[in-house]
C-alpha positions as CSV (number, residue, x, y, z in Angstrom):
1,M,100.8,96.2,73.9
2,K,103.7,97.2,71.7
3,R,107.0,96.0,73.1
4,L,110.4,97.5,72.2
5,T,112.9,95.4,74.0
6,G,116.4,94.0,73.7
7,R,117.9,97.0,71.9
8,S,118.2,100.8,72.1
9,L,115.6,103.0,70.4
10,N,116.2,104.6,67.0
11,P,114.4,107.5,65.4
12,L,112.4,105.1,63.2
13,D,110.7,103.8,66.4
14,T,109.0,107.2,66.9
15,I,106.2,106.5,64.5
16,E,105.4,103.1,66.2
17,I,105.3,104.8,69.5
18,I,103.1,107.7,68.4
19,Y,100.4,105.4,67.1
20,S,100.4,102.8,69.8
21,K,98.0,102.9,72.8
22,E,100.3,100.9,75.0
23,I,104.1,100.8,74.9
24,D,106.6,98.7,76.9
25,I,110.2,99.7,76.6
26,D,113.0,97.7,78.2
27,G,116.1,100.0,78.2
28,G,119.6,99.6,79.5
29,Y,121.6,100.7,76.4
30,T,122.0,104.3,75.3
31,I,119.6,105.5,78.0
32,E,119.7,109.3,77.4
33,D,119.3,109.0,73.7
34,D,116.4,106.6,74.2
35,M,114.6,109.0,76.5
36,K,115.0,111.8,74.0
37,I,113.5,109.7,71.2
38,L,110.6,108.7,73.5
39,A,110.1,112.4,74.5
40,T,109.9,113.4,70.8
41,A,107.1,110.8,70.2
42,L,105.2,111.9,73.3
43,M,105.3,115.5,72.3
44,D,103.9,114.8,68.8
45,E,100.5,116.3,68.3
46,S,99.3,112.9,66.8
47,C,100.5,110.8,69.8
48,T,97.9,108.4,71.2
49,V,100.0,106.6,73.9
50,E,97.9,106.1,77.0
51,R,100.0,103.5,78.9
52,L,103.8,103.6,79.1
53,Q,106.0,101.0,80.8
54,L,109.6,101.7,81.3
55,H,112.2,99.3,82.7
56,Y,115.6,100.6,83.6
57,F,115.3,104.1,82.3
58,S,116.6,107.5,83.5
59,L,114.2,110.1,84.7
60,T,116.7,112.9,84.7
61,V,116.5,113.6,81.0
62,T,115.0,117.1,80.6
63,E,113.3,116.3,77.3
64,F,111.3,113.4,78.9
65,T,110.2,115.2,82.0
66,N,109.1,118.2,79.8
67,A,107.1,115.8,77.7
68,L,105.3,114.6,80.9
69,K,104.5,118.2,81.8
70,S,103.2,119.1,78.3
71,E,99.6,119.8,77.6
72,R,100.0,117.4,74.7
73,C,100.7,114.4,77.0
74,T,98.1,111.7,76.5
75,L,99.4,109.2,79.1
76,K,97.0,107.9,81.6
77,T,99.2,105.2,83.1
78,L,103.0,105.6,83.8
79,H,104.5,102.2,84.9
80,L,108.1,102.4,86.0
81,Y,109.2,99.0,87.3
82,E,112.6,98.1,88.8
83,N,113.9,101.6,88.1
84,R,116.1,102.9,90.9
85,L,114.3,106.0,92.0
86,T,116.7,108.2,93.9
87,E,115.7,111.4,95.7
88,E,116.8,113.3,92.6
89,H,114.7,111.1,90.3
90,A,111.7,111.3,92.6
91,A,111.9,115.1,92.7
92,E,111.9,115.2,88.9
93,L,108.9,112.9,88.7
94,A,107.0,114.8,91.4
95,M,107.6,118.1,89.5
96,A,106.2,116.5,86.4
97,L,103.2,115.1,88.2
98,R,102.3,118.5,89.6
99,E,102.0,119.9,86.1
100,N,100.6,116.9,84.3
101,R,96.9,116.9,83.6
102,S,96.4,113.4,82.1
103,I,98.2,110.8,84.2
104,E,95.7,108.9,86.5
105,T,97.9,106.0,87.6
106,V,101.6,105.8,88.6
107,I,103.1,102.4,89.3
108,L,106.5,102.4,91.0
109,N,106.9,98.8,92.1
110,E,110.4,97.7,93.3
111,C,112.0,101.0,92.6
112,E,114.3,101.1,95.7
113,I,112.4,104.1,96.9
114,D,113.8,105.1,100.4
115,C,112.3,107.6,102.8
116,A,114.1,110.6,101.2
117,A,112.8,109.7,97.8
118,A,109.3,109.1,99.2
119,M,109.4,112.6,100.8
120,A,110.4,114.1,97.4
121,L,107.7,112.1,95.6
122,A,105.0,113.2,98.1
123,T,105.2,116.7,96.7
124,G,103.7,115.4,93.5
125,L,100.5,114.5,95.3
126,E,99.9,117.9,96.8
127,G,97.0,119.5,95.1
128,N,97.1,116.9,92.3
129,E,93.5,116.7,90.9
130,T,94.2,114.1,88.2
131,L,96.2,111.3,89.8
132,K,93.9,108.6,91.1
133,T,96.2,105.6,91.9
134,M,99.7,105.3,93.2
135,N,101.3,101.9,93.6
136,L,104.5,101.8,95.7
137,W,104.7,98.0,96.2
138,D,107.9,96.6,97.7
139,N,110.0,99.7,98.4
140,N,111.6,101.0,101.5
141,I,109.9,104.2,102.5
142,E,109.6,103.5,106.2
143,D,107.8,105.8,108.7
144,E,109.3,109.1,107.6
145,G,108.3,108.5,103.9
146,G,104.9,107.3,105.0
147,K,104.4,110.5,107.1
148,A,105.3,112.6,104.1
149,L,102.8,110.8,101.8
150,A,100.1,111.1,104.5
151,E,100.7,114.9,105.0
152,A,100.6,115.4,101.2
153,L,97.1,113.8,101.1
154,L,96.0,116.4,103.6
155,K,96.6,119.1,101.2
156,N,93.6,120.7,99.4
157,G,92.8,119.3,96.0
158,S,94.4,115.8,96.3
159,A,92.2,113.4,94.3
160,L,94.1,110.2,95.0
161,E,91.8,107.2,95.5
162,T,94.2,104.2,95.8
163,L,97.5,104.1,97.6
164,N,99.3,100.8,97.7
165,L,102.1,100.6,100.3
166,W,102.6,96.8,100.3
167,G,105.9,95.9,101.9
168,N,107.4,99.3,102.9
169,K,108.5,98.8,106.5
170,I,106.0,101.2,107.8
171,G,105.4,101.0,111.5
172,D,103.2,102.6,114.2
173,E,104.4,106.1,113.7
174,G,103.6,106.0,110.0
175,A,100.3,104.4,110.7
176,K,99.4,107.2,113.1
177,A,100.2,109.8,110.4
178,F,97.8,108.1,108.0
179,A,95.2,107.9,110.8
180,D,95.5,111.7,111.1
181,M,95.1,112.0,107.4
182,L,92.0,109.7,107.3
183,R,90.2,111.9,109.9
184,E,90.1,114.7,107.3
185,N,90.6,113.1,103.8
186,N,87.5,111.5,102.4
187,S,88.7,111.0,98.8
188,L,90.9,108.0,99.4
189,R,89.1,104.7,98.8
190,D,91.8,102.0,99.1
191,L,94.8,102.1,101.4
192,I,97.0,99.0,101.3
193,F,99.4,98.3,104.2
194,V,100.0,94.6,103.6
195,Y,103.3,93.2,105.0
196,N,104.4,96.3,106.9
197,R,105.4,96.7,110.6
198,I,102.2,98.2,112.0
199,G,101.5,97.0,115.6
200,D,98.5,97.4,117.9
201,D,99.1,101.0,118.6
202,G,99.1,102.0,115.0
203,G,96.2,99.7,114.2
204,D,94.1,101.2,117.0
205,E,94.7,104.7,115.7
206,L,93.6,103.6,112.2
207,V,90.4,102.1,113.6
208,D,89.7,105.2,115.6
209,A,90.2,107.4,112.5
210,L,87.6,105.3,110.5
211,E,84.9,106.6,112.9
212,L,85.4,110.1,111.2
213,N,86.2,108.9,107.7
214,E,83.5,108.4,105.1
215,G,85.6,107.5,102.1
216,I,87.7,104.4,102.8
217,R,86.2,101.1,101.4
218,N,89.4,99.0,101.9
219,L,92.0,99.3,104.5
220,D,94.2,96.2,104.2
221,L,96.4,95.4,107.2
222,F,97.2,91.7,106.4
223,G,100.7,90.6,107.4
224,N,101.3,93.2,110.1
225,P,102.1,92.2,113.7
226,L,98.8,93.3,115.2
227,D,95.9,91.6,116.9
228,Q,93.3,89.8,114.8
229,A,90.7,91.8,116.7
230,I,92.0,95.0,115.1
231,I,91.5,93.5,111.6
232,T,87.9,92.7,112.6
233,D,87.3,96.2,114.0
234,V,88.6,97.7,110.7
235,Y,86.1,95.6,108.7
236,C,83.2,96.5,111.0
237,A,84.0,100.2,110.9
238,I,84.2,100.2,107.1
239,H,80.8,98.4,106.9
240,N,79.1,100.4,109.5
241,P,75.6,101.1,108.0
242,S,75.7,104.7,109.4
243,R,78.6,105.6,107.1
244,T,77.7,108.0,104.3
245,F,80.0,106.1,101.9
246,Y,80.6,102.4,101.8
247,E,81.1,99.7,99.3
248,G,79.9,100.6,95.8
249,G,80.6,104.3,96.2
250,L,77.0,105.1,97.0
251,N,75.6,107.5,99.6
252,K,73.6,105.3,101.9
253,D,70.5,107.4,101.3
254,E,70.8,106.8,97.5
255,E,71.1,103.0,98.0
256,V,68.0,102.8,100.1
257,G,65.9,104.9,97.8
258,G,66.3,108.2,99.5
259,S,65.4,107.1,103.0
260,S,67.5,108.8,105.7
261,N,66.4,106.4,108.4
262,N,69.2,103.9,107.8
263,T,71.5,104.3,110.9
264,S,73.4,102.1,113.2
265,E,71.4,103.2,116.3
266,G,70.3,100.2,118.2
267,L,72.8,98.0,116.4
268,S,75.9,96.3,117.9
269,I,78.7,94.2,116.5
270,D,78.5,90.5,116.4
271,K,82.2,89.5,116.0
272,S,81.4,85.8,116.1
273,C,80.8,85.8,112.3
274,F,84.5,86.5,111.7
275,P,86.5,83.3,111.0
276,P,90.2,83.3,112.1
277,L,92.6,84.5,109.5
278,A,94.4,81.6,107.8
279,L,98.1,81.8,108.2
280,G,100.0,82.6,105.0
281,V,96.8,83.3,103.0
282,H,95.8,86.7,101.7
283,A,92.6,87.7,99.9
284,A,94.7,89.3,97.1
285,D,96.5,86.1,96.5
286,A,93.5,83.8,96.3
287,E,90.9,83.2,93.6
288,S,88.0,83.7,95.9
289,T,85.5,86.3,97.1
290,A,87.5,86.7,100.3
291,S,87.3,90.1,102.0
292,P,90.0,92.5,100.9
293,T,90.7,93.2,104.6
294,G,91.8,89.6,105.0
295,V,89.1,88.4,107.4
296,G,87.5,85.8,105.2
297,E,84.3,85.7,103.1
298,L,81.7,87.9,104.8
299,S,78.5,89.7,104.1
300,P,78.8,93.4,104.9
301,S,75.8,93.1,107.1
302,C,76.9,90.1,109.1
303,C,78.8,92.0,111.7
304,W,76.0,94.5,112.4
305,T,73.0,92.9,114.1
306,E,70.1,94.1,116.1
307,G,70.1,93.3,119.8
308,V,73.3,91.3,119.7
309,T,76.3,92.1,121.9
310,S,79.9,91.3,121.1
């Protein structure tokens, strides 16, 4: 990755940017001029940049947002870290995402996104057929921002597959909105709620929604104030053999060679196979094969057994 840090950009940097696949720019100097130079590079017909990381840069420079909207844009990943995304900034980014046809991943970690900014940002998900991953780790979107994102994912055409909401103060009301979304949206694969404020009421709604959802393969609720049994129920619901979609992204008929006889009829859940969750340990933090739902190392089939009652 080409790094341009510790100084402002100058027009001579344009060539380096154009012919680099990955660029990391640490701004903080003449921000508006820097963004204009960057926009010039991104609009060049020879530009090959696929990943752009920006630290402390402005998103209200018209030339830059126009570059994101352009058919010439080659970006696949836009990584904006520790940029303060106000409602105005989020609205500009959302507008660009609605028109962009190349960006597949947006990372907005630690961008001080509040519920108003999240509501503005959500409009960029509506009908977006290109964006696959959005990472909003460690922001402050709360329930109202969560509701806006969930409602956006109900709109026709949304292709988002991964939404990371780690550490966003989302509670039961936000969880219920996502449960309503999961009852209809089958394109989302990974939904991360680690270290939020979801209790048993919100957790139960999510478990209930999984009975109708055939897309989710990872619903991570680690670090929320809910009963361990709900974590177990989430895991079992996701690995229910009757689901059309489960881990690997295969239709169950395809995985068993075309047979349509693979159902959960006559099966019940044996919850004794679930070890208690270790305090302070999360699967994403450990170098192990632990379940992404935080219930320990398990075989997908271990919680579905024949003739066993829970």
